[in-house]
C-alpha positions as CSV (number, residue, x, y, z in Angstrom):
1,M,96.4,2.9,35.9
2,R,97.5,5.6,38.3
3,Q,96.0,7.4,41.3
4,R,95.2,11.1,41.5
5,V,94.8,12.6,44.9
6,L,92.8,15.6,45.9
7,V,93.0,17.1,49.4
8,L,90.2,19.5,50.5
9,Y,90.2,21.5,53.7
10,L,86.6,22.3,54.5
11,S,85.3,25.1,56.8
12,T,83.6,22.4,59.0
13,S,83.5,18.7,59.4
14,A,80.5,18.4,57.1
15,L,81.2,17.3,53.5
16,D,78.8,19.9,52.2
17,S,80.7,22.8,53.8
18,P,82.7,25.3,51.8
19,V,86.3,24.5,50.7
20,V,88.9,26.8,52.4
21,G,92.1,25.2,51.1
22,W,93.1,22.4,48.7
23,A,96.0,20.6,47.0
24,R,96.0,18.3,43.9
25,Y,98.5,15.6,43.0
26,D,98.2,14.0,39.5
27,G,100.4,11.0,40.3
28,T,102.9,11.7,37.5
29,G,105.4,13.8,39.5
30,R,105.6,16.3,36.7
31,T,103.9,19.0,38.8
32,S,104.7,20.6,42.2
33,P,101.4,21.5,43.6
34,T,101.0,23.4,46.9
35,T,98.0,24.1,49.0
36,G,95.7,26.7,47.4
37,D,97.9,27.0,44.3
38,S,95.1,28.7,42.3
39,D,92.6,31.4,43.0
40,E,89.5,29.2,42.8
41,P,89.1,25.9,44.6
42,P,88.6,22.9,42.3
43,Y,85.2,22.3,44.0
44,E,82.9,24.3,46.2
45,S,82.5,21.4,48.7
46,G,83.4,17.8,49.3
47,V,80.0,16.7,48.0
48,E,80.7,18.4,44.7
49,A,83.9,16.4,44.4
50,L,82.0,13.2,45.1
51,R,79.5,14.1,42.4
52,D,82.4,14.5,39.9
53,G,83.6,10.9,40.6
54,W,86.2,11.4,43.3
55,R,86.2,8.7,46.0
56,L,86.5,9.7,49.6
57,I,89.3,7.7,51.2
58,Q,89.9,9.6,54.5
59,A,87.8,12.1,56.5
60,A,89.0,14.4,59.2
61,Q,89.0,13.2,62.8
62,L,86.6,15.1,65.0
63,I,88.7,16.3,68.0
64,P,87.2,18.9,70.2
65,P,89.4,21.8,71.1
66,C,90.8,22.1,74.6
67,P,89.2,24.9,76.6
68,G,90.8,28.1,75.6
69,D,92.0,26.8,72.2
70,E,88.7,27.4,70.3
71,Y,90.3,30.1,68.2
72,D,93.7,28.4,67.6
73,V,94.7,28.8,63.9
74,S,97.8,26.6,63.8
75,F,96.4,24.2,61.1
76,L,93.3,23.4,59.1
77,K,91.4,20.7,61.0
78,H,88.8,19.5,58.5
79,E,91.0,17.7,56.0
80,F,89.5,15.2,53.5
81,F,91.4,13.0,51.0
82,F,89.8,12.0,47.7
83,E,91.2,9.8,44.9
84,Q,90.5,9.1,41.3
85,I,92.0,6.1,39.4
86,V,92.8,7.1,35.8
87,D,93.7,5.0,32.9
88,V,97.0,6.4,31.5
89,R,96.3,4.9,28.1
90,A,93.2,7.2,27.8
91,E,95.4,10.2,28.4
92,R,97.7,9.7,25.4
């Protein structure tokens, strides 16, 4: 068994909001993924990932911006971590 990890950055803190960035890690080390390494997101929303069997393991903290920082673009705030446990014997 091994773990796959999916990181989705959503447009808001709601799981049904659109995906704006993503990264996938297959747990093998054979790939070198980077955020947004394809043209299309793997899912349209976090809810769609849940429907496909991904388990939510961490949701973004809701931290209000300081006055004057409402439009700061230094990082993507709404980060969600998902996992899947896959049987490596089934992949052979």
